N, CA, C and O of each residue as an XYZ file, in Angstrom:
476
protein
N      13.733      3.871     -0.945
C      14.033      4.208     -2.326
C      14.329      2.913     -3.072
O      15.263      2.189     -2.729
N      13.532      2.631     -4.088
C      13.744      1.423     -4.874
C      13.894      1.806     -6.337
O      13.001      2.407     -6.934
N      15.019      1.453     -6.895
C      15.286      1.720     -8.294
C      16.217      0.616     -8.781
O      17.384      0.561     -8.394
N      15.698     -0.252     -9.623
C      16.474     -1.395    -10.090
C      17.311     -1.090    -11.323
O      18.099     -1.930    -11.758
N      17.149      0.113    -11.897
C      17.842      0.456    -13.137
C      19.353      0.432    -12.937
O      19.873      0.847    -11.901
N      20.038     -0.066    -13.958
C      21.500     -0.180    -13.927
C      22.072      0.523    -15.150
O      21.595      0.331    -16.268
N      23.088      1.329    -14.931
C      23.817      1.977    -16.024
C      25.264      1.527    -15.944
O      25.868      1.514    -14.872
N      25.807      1.160    -17.088
C      27.214      0.781    -17.140
C      27.960      1.778    -18.013
O      27.492      2.155    -19.088
N      29.111      2.194    -17.542
C      30.011      3.059    -18.297
C      31.266      2.249    -18.570
O      32.031      1.935    -17.658
N      31.466      1.916    -19.833
C      32.576      1.072    -20.249
C      33.563      1.941    -21.021
O      33.193      2.557    -22.020
N      34.804      1.996    -20.572
C      35.833      2.761    -21.262
C      36.765      1.784    -21.968
O      37.319      0.874    -21.349
N      36.928      1.986    -23.268
C      37.766      1.121    -24.089
C      38.909      1.937    -24.676
O      38.722      3.075    -25.106
N      40.093      1.338    -24.688
C      41.295      2.004    -25.177
C      41.499      1.641    -26.654
O      42.278      0.747    -26.985
N      40.796      2.339    -27.515
C      40.827      2.060    -28.950
C      42.221      2.290    -29.519
O      42.643      1.574    -30.427
N      42.932      3.268    -29.003
C      44.258      3.609    -29.501
C      45.289      2.514    -29.313
O      46.336      2.545    -29.961
N      45.026      1.545    -28.443
C      45.970      0.448    -28.194
C      45.637     -0.784    -29.012
O      46.281     -1.821    -28.850
N      44.648     -0.697    -29.885
C      44.234     -1.881    -30.632
C      44.093     -1.612    -32.115
O      44.821     -0.802    -32.689
N      43.156     -2.297    -32.721
C      42.879     -2.203    -34.157
C      41.625     -1.353    -34.344
O      40.505     -1.849    -34.221
N      41.821     -0.084    -34.639
C      40.721      0.875    -34.696
C      39.660      0.504    -35.712
O      38.471      0.538    -35.394
N      40.053      0.154    -36.916
C      39.064     -0.155    -37.955
C      38.262     -1.405    -37.616
O      37.049     -1.439    -37.825
N      38.921     -2.421    -37.103
C      38.214     -3.630    -36.685
C      37.256     -3.300    -35.549
O      36.113     -3.758    -35.549
N      37.710     -2.512    -34.584
C      36.859     -2.110    -33.477
C      35.608     -1.385    -33.975
O      34.498     -1.685    -33.537
N      35.787     -0.444    -34.876
C      34.645      0.330    -35.371
C      33.630     -0.577    -36.056
O      32.424     -0.424    -35.859
N      34.106     -1.508    -36.847
C      33.192     -2.428    -37.534
C      32.462     -3.330    -36.534
O      31.242     -3.479    -36.608
N      33.200     -3.923    -35.608
C      32.597     -4.835    -34.640
C      31.622     -4.125    -33.707
O      30.568     -4.672    -33.384
N      31.957     -2.929    -33.277
C      31.073     -2.214    -32.352
C      29.773     -1.804    -33.032
O      28.714     -1.849    -32.406
N      29.829     -1.407    -34.293
C      28.593     -1.084    -35.013
C      27.733     -2.328    -35.200
O      26.513     -2.273    -35.041
N      28.360     -3.439    -35.535
C      27.609     -4.695    -35.683
C      26.954     -5.094    -34.364
O      25.804     -5.531    -34.342
N      27.684     -4.941    -33.282
C      27.143     -5.307    -31.978
C      25.999     -4.386    -31.582
O      24.987     -4.846    -31.053
N      26.150     -3.093    -31.831
C      25.077     -2.149    -31.511
C      23.797     -2.499    -32.273
O      22.702     -2.452    -31.712
N      23.939     -2.846    -33.535
C      22.769     -3.220    -34.335
C      22.137     -4.506    -33.814
O      20.912     -4.614    -33.762
N      22.952     -5.476    -33.432
C      22.430     -6.744    -32.908
C      21.694     -6.544    -31.588
O      20.633     -7.130    -31.372
N      22.251     -5.722    -30.709
C      21.601     -5.464    -29.423
C      20.274     -4.742    -29.645
O      19.271     -5.083    -29.017
N      20.263     -3.754    -30.528
C      19.021     -3.023    -30.797
C      17.945     -3.961    -31.341
O      16.778     -3.847    -30.967
N      18.326     -4.884    -32.217
C      17.367     -5.792    -32.845
C      16.906     -6.921    -31.932
O      15.764     -7.367    -32.035
N      17.773     -7.388    -31.042
C      17.504     -8.620    -30.308
C      17.287     -8.473    -28.811
O      16.990     -9.460    -28.138
N      17.426     -7.276    -28.277
C      17.294     -7.098    -26.834
C      16.304     -5.974    -26.519
O      16.719     -4.859    -26.203
N      15.017     -6.253    -26.602
C      14.034     -5.192    -26.355
C      14.060     -4.645    -24.927
O      13.573     -3.541    -24.689
N      14.618     -5.393    -23.978
C      14.653     -4.886    -22.604
C      15.839     -3.956    -22.339
O      15.890     -3.303    -21.297
N      16.790     -3.891    -23.272
C      17.903     -2.959    -23.106
C      17.386     -1.546    -23.347
O      16.838     -1.256    -24.410
N      17.558     -0.671    -22.366
C      17.031      0.697    -22.437
C      17.899      1.565    -23.340
O      17.386      2.333    -24.154
N      19.208      1.438    -23.193
C      20.127      2.252    -23.981
C      21.429      1.524    -24.210
O      21.878      0.741    -23.373
N      22.038      1.791    -25.365
C      23.296      1.134    -25.738
C      23.995      2.062    -26.718
O      23.816      1.947    -27.931
N      24.800      2.992    -26.181
C      25.380      4.064    -26.989
C      26.902      4.048    -26.899
O      27.484      4.011    -25.814
N      27.530      4.078    -28.083
C      28.988      4.071    -28.201
C      29.445      5.490    -28.561
O      28.967      6.065    -29.538
N      30.363      6.050    -27.777
C      30.906      7.384    -28.021
C      32.405      7.238    -28.300
O      33.132      6.649    -27.501
N      32.865      7.777    -29.436
C      34.257      7.668    -29.843
C      34.826      9.072    -30.008
O      34.280      9.882    -30.757
N      35.927      9.362    -29.308
C      36.520     10.694    -29.407
C      37.098     10.926    -30.806
O      37.332      9.978    -31.555
N      37.322     12.188    -31.145
C      37.776     12.556    -32.489
C      39.100     11.906    -32.869
O      39.314     11.576    -34.035
N      39.982     11.721    -31.908
C      41.285     11.112    -32.182
C      41.179      9.587    -32.314
O      42.159      8.919    -32.644
N      39.999      9.049    -32.058
C      39.748      7.602    -32.098
C      40.689      6.845    -31.166
O      41.199      5.774    -31.496
N      40.902      7.440    -29.987
C      41.747      6.840    -28.959
C      40.929      6.176    -27.861
O      41.318      5.140    -27.321
N      39.783      6.789    -27.533
C      38.963      6.333    -26.410
C      37.513      6.206    -26.832
O      36.961      7.076    -27.506
N      36.909      5.102    -26.420
C      35.479      4.894    -26.641
C      34.816      4.729    -25.276
O      35.322      4.019    -24.407
N      33.691      5.387    -25.104
C      32.875      5.206    -23.911
C      31.564      4.580    -24.368
O      30.854      5.136    -25.206
N      31.260      3.433    -23.814
C      30.004      2.748    -24.087
C      29.109      2.960    -22.878
O      29.493      2.639    -21.753
N      27.901      3.507    -23.108
C      26.935      3.730    -22.037
C      25.786      2.757    -22.256
O      25.103      2.801    -23.280
N      25.585      1.884    -21.285
C      24.553      0.858    -21.369
C      23.558      1.059    -20.227
O      23.954      1.380    -19.107
N      22.267      0.872    -20.510
C      21.240      1.012    -19.478
C      20.283     -0.160    -19.534
O      19.827     -0.569    -20.602
N      19.989     -0.695    -18.348
C      19.104     -1.847    -18.220
C      18.094     -1.597    -17.107
O      18.414     -0.925    -16.127
N      16.891     -2.122    -17.241
C      15.881     -1.906    -16.206
C      16.172     -2.671    -14.913
O      15.669     -2.314    -13.848
N      17.000     -3.744    -15.016
C      17.266     -4.573    -13.836
C      18.425     -5.535    -14.133
O      18.937     -5.592    -15.251
N      18.813     -6.273    -13.116
C      19.931     -7.217    -13.252
C      19.635     -8.332    -14.239
O      20.534     -8.790    -14.944
N      18.387     -8.775    -14.297
C      18.033     -9.852    -15.217
C      18.296     -9.435    -16.666
O      18.826    -10.224    -17.448
N      17.934     -8.221    -17.022
C      18.176     -7.725    -18.381
C      19.667     -7.577    -18.659
O      20.124     -7.849    -19.769
N      20.414     -7.152    -17.669
C      21.862     -7.036    -17.812
C      22.478     -8.415    -18.061
O      23.325     -8.564    -18.942
N      22.060     -9.414    -17.298
C      22.583    -10.768    -17.474
C      22.187    -11.350    -18.824
O      22.985    -12.041    -19.455
N      20.973    -11.081    -19.271
C      20.541    -11.523    -20.598
C      21.437    -10.920    -21.667
O      21.846    -11.610    -22.601
N      21.743     -9.634    -21.532
C      22.625     -8.965    -22.486
C      24.002     -9.635    -22.510
O      24.541     -9.919    -23.580
N      24.558     -9.881    -21.340
C      25.885    -10.491    -21.285
C      25.885    -11.887    -21.903
O      26.853    -12.283    -22.552
N      24.804    -12.626    -21.702
C      24.683    -13.941    -22.357
C      24.649    -13.787    -23.872
O      25.275    -14.561    -24.597
N      23.916    -12.783    -24.346
C      23.761    -12.577    -25.795
C      25.050    -12.135    -26.474
O      25.320    -12.543    -27.604
N      25.844    -11.314    -25.810
C      27.035    -10.752    -26.456
C      28.327    -11.465    -26.078
O      29.391    -11.147    -26.608
N      28.239    -12.415    -25.177
C      29.432    -13.066    -24.641
C      30.454    -13.480    -25.675
O      31.636    -13.171    -25.528
N      30.030    -14.172    -26.717
C      30.965    -14.672    -27.735
C      31.587    -13.548    -28.550
O      32.652    -13.724    -29.141
N      30.935    -12.403    -28.586
C      31.432    -11.285    -29.398
C      32.367    -10.364    -28.623
O      33.048     -9.525    -29.212
N      32.399    -10.520    -27.300
C      33.222     -9.613    -26.495
C      34.717     -9.811    -26.706
O      35.470     -8.838    -26.732
N      35.151    -11.043    -26.856
C      36.582    -11.313    -27.040
C      37.198    -10.521    -28.175
O      38.176     -9.806    -27.960
N      36.647    -10.629    -29.395
C      37.223     -9.875    -30.514
C      37.181     -8.360    -30.312
O      38.114     -7.662    -30.707
N      36.125     -7.851    -29.709
C      36.053     -6.403    -29.484
C      37.110     -5.974    -28.466
O      37.774     -4.954    -28.649
N      37.262     -6.753    -27.396
C      38.244     -6.388    -26.374
C      39.676     -6.576    -26.850
O      40.588     -5.949    -26.311
N      39.894     -7.424    -27.850
C      41.213     -7.518    -28.464
C      41.487     -6.297    -29.327
O      42.612     -5.798    -29.370
N      40.457     -5.816    -30.014
C      40.597     -4.645    -30.880
C      40.699     -3.353    -30.071
O      41.326     -2.392    -30.518
N      40.091     -3.321    -28.893
C      40.112     -2.143    -28.023
C      40.034     -2.628    -26.573
O      38.941     -2.896    -26.075
N      41.166     -2.743    -25.895
C      41.174     -3.280    -24.540
C      40.326     -2.464    -23.560
O      40.219     -1.242    -23.663
N      39.736     -3.178    -22.616
C      38.933     -2.563    -21.566
C      39.836     -1.768    -20.640
O      40.836     -2.277    -20.134
N      39.469     -0.521    -20.429
C      40.235      0.356    -19.554
C      39.547      0.504    -18.195
O      40.208      0.534    -17.156
N      38.209      0.596    -18.213
C      37.446      0.762    -16.966
C      36.013      0.318    -17.186
O      35.447      0.515    -18.261
N      35.435     -0.280    -16.162
C      34.028     -0.665    -16.191
C      33.391     -0.205    -14.890
O      33.659     -0.758    -13.823
N      32.546      0.810    -14.991
C      31.789      1.308    -13.844
C      30.348      0.846    -14.000
O      29.749      1.001    -15.065
N      29.798      0.281    -12.939
C      28.415     -0.157    -12.933
C      27.700      0.678    -11.883
O      28.026      0.617    -10.697
N      26.724      1.457    -12.327
C      25.995      2.361    -11.447
C      24.629      1.764    -11.152
O      23.821      1.566    -12.059
N      24.375      1.478     -9.886
C      23.102      0.900     -9.474
C      23.342     -0.357     -8.660
O      24.464     -0.856     -8.573
N      22.281     -0.854     -8.071
C      22.354     -2.071     -7.274
C      22.120     -3.267     -8.176
O      21.129     -3.322     -8.904
N      23.032     -4.219     -8.125
C      22.924     -5.400     -8.973
C      22.733     -6.637     -8.096
O      23.095     -6.645     -6.920
N      22.163     -7.667     -8.690
C      21.971     -8.928     -7.981
C      23.321     -9.569     -7.683
O      24.342     -9.186     -8.253
N      23.314    -10.538     -6.793
C      24.546    -11.256     -6.447
C      25.129    -11.930     -7.687
O      26.338    -11.883     -7.915
N      24.266    -12.554     -8.483
C      24.735    -13.238     -9.689
C      25.377    -12.246    -10.660
O      26.448    -12.513    -11.204
N      24.720    -11.096    -10.881
C      25.279    -10.080    -11.777
C      26.606     -9.566    -11.225
O      27.548     -9.341    -11.984
N      26.682     -9.381     -9.917
C      27.913     -8.913     -9.296
C      29.059     -9.889     -9.548
O      30.183     -9.476     -9.834
N      28.769    -11.188     -9.439
C      29.791    -12.205     -9.671
C      30.261    -12.202    -11.124
O      31.457    -12.316    -11.392
N      29.322    -12.072    -12.062
C      29.684    -12.044    -13.482
C      30.511    -10.798    -13.786
O      31.532    -10.880    -14.468
N      30.076     -9.657    -13.286
C      30.772     -8.400    -13.547
C      32.162     -8.366    -12.920
O      33.061     -7.702    -13.436
N      32.340     -9.074    -11.819
C      33.661     -9.133    -11.172
C      34.698     -9.714    -12.120
O      35.873     -9.351    -12.055
N      34.270    -10.616    -13.003
C      35.178    -11.200    -13.984
C      35.738    -10.185    -14.966
O      36.761    -10.432    -15.605
N      35.069     -9.043    -15.087
C      35.529     -7.963    -15.963
C      36.251     -6.874    -15.169
O      36.674     -5.867    -15.736
N      36.391     -7.075    -13.867
C      37.031     -6.060    -13.029
C      36.149     -4.856    -12.777
O      36.653     -3.749    -12.584
N      34.838     -5.052    -12.776
C      33.894     -3.938    -12.628
C      33.955     -3.321    -11.236
O      34.156     -4.008    -10.234
N      33.778     -2.019    -11.207
C      33.579     -1.306     -9.952
C      32.094     -0.991     -9.888
O      31.567     -0.279    -10.743
N      31.419     -1.524     -8.870
C      29.973     -1.347     -8.735
C      29.711     -0.263     -7.700
O      30.193     -0.328     -6.568
N      28.935      0.736     -8.115
C      28.626      1.872     -7.248
C      27.095      1.935     -7.114
O      26.404      2.295     -8.067
N      26.566      1.583     -5.926
C      25.104      1.588     -5.749
C      24.532      3.013     -5.669
O      25.227      3.969     -5.328
N      23.265      3.108     -5.990
C      22.556      4.391     -5.902
C      22.531      4.857     -4.461
O      22.219      4.084     -3.555
N      22.856      6.103     -4.254
C      22.853      6.698     -2.916
C      21.612      7.555     -2.699
O      20.949      7.448     -1.667
N      21.300      8.412     -3.681
C      20.142      9.295     -3.559
C      19.725      9.724     -4.954
O      20.527      9.696     -5.887
N      18.480     10.119     -5.091
C      18.013     10.655     -6.367
C      16.920      9.798     -6.980
O      16.430      8.847     -6.372
N      16.553     10.162     -8.198
C      15.441      9.481     -8.867
C      15.574      9.639    -10.372
O      16.363     10.448    -10.862
N      14.789      8.852    -11.093
C      14.640      9.007    -12.531
C      13.162      9.089    -12.824
O      12.352      8.470    -12.134
N      12.810      9.837    -13.827
C      11.408      9.926    -14.228
C      11.165      9.062    -15.431
O      10.041      8.997    -15.928
């Protein structure tokens, strides 16, 4: 079974930060990723009604695309994480050693694919 696709589930604690700043920065980042990263499969921000928790769902075809994304957004992550601290980072799929090392800096939990497929 070979599937290089990677999905990241990022949970941000919006309620502990600056909600309005977070909303502005996250929309700007979503637009930048859509415009500048054609290899990113999906990049969706979900915000609960109370504006306490945000779940960011990111999808990449492989580790190289994930690393490219992190290079592109690196400078913008600090302000967003100050506005809404990172609560959890789950990485679903098998990642390269280099991607694993970079993600470890964010405290990521990497869970490799066990069974199944995507069409």
